[in-house]
C-alpha positions in Angstrom: 83.9 127.3 92.9 80.3 127.6 92.2 77.1 128.8 94.5 76.0 125.3 93.9 79.3 124.0 96.0 78.5 126.6 98.8 75.6 125.9 100.1 75.7 122.0 99.9 74.9 120.8 102.9 78.0 119.1 104.7 76.3 115.7 104.1 77.6 115.9 100.2 80.6 117.6 101.0 81.9 115.0 103.7 80.4 112.6 100.1 83.1 114.2 98.2 85.7 114.5 100.4 87.9 111.3 99.6 87.7 112.8 96.0 88.4 116.6 96.9 91.9 115.7 99.2 92.7 112.9 96.2 92.5 116.0 93.4 95.4 118.0 95.8 93.5 121.0 95.9 94.0 123.3 99.0 90.6 122.2 100.6 90.7 125.1 103.1 89.7 127.7 100.4 86.9 125.5 99.1 83.7 127.8 99.7 81.9 125.0 101.9 85.0 124.9 104.6 85.0 128.7 104.5 81.7 128.7 105.6 81.3 125.4 107.9 82.6 125.1 110.9 81.9 121.6 111.4 83.4 120.6 108.3 86.1 122.9 109.1 87.0 121.3 112.4 86.3 117.7 110.8 88.8 118.7 107.8 91.1 119.8 110.4 91.2 116.0 112.4 91.6 114.5 109.3 94.6 116.3 109.0 96.4 115.9 112.4 95.2 112.3 111.7 97.2 112.2 108.3 100.3 114.0 109.7 100.0 111.5 112.7 99.7 108.6 110.3 103.2 110.2 107.8 104.9 109.8 111.3 104.3 106.9 112.2 104.8 105.5 109.0 107.3 107.7 106.9 108.4 107.5 103.4 110.9 105.6 102.2 112.3 105.6 98.7 113.5 102.0 98.5 117.6 101.5 96.9 118.7 102.2 93.8 119.8 98.6 93.4 116.4 97.4 94.5 114.9 98.0 91.2 117.5 96.8 89.4 117.2 93.6 91.3 113.6 93.9 90.3 114.5 94.4 87.1 117.2 91.3 86.8 114.6 88.8 88.7 112.0 89.4 85.9 114.8 89.1 82.3 115.8 85.7 84.5 112.2 84.4 84.8 111.7 85.8 81.0 114.2 83.5 79.6 113.9 81.0 82.2 109.7 80.9 80.6 
């Protein structure tokens, strides 16, 4: 990270936060997080909320036969069209 990223304001960091999270990088290593207690607390709260959401709505893989049914329905629709 650059010196500019370390010295960025909380508002600048928080504006970039969705994109940073989307990259999948370890946020605890970001220089601003390491130097800003408020943003560390915000990130901890967001992580707690995300974990609670995962527990409420666990990711379930659809059964393999569902993809076969979808494929068959598309083929049938294309042959009728």
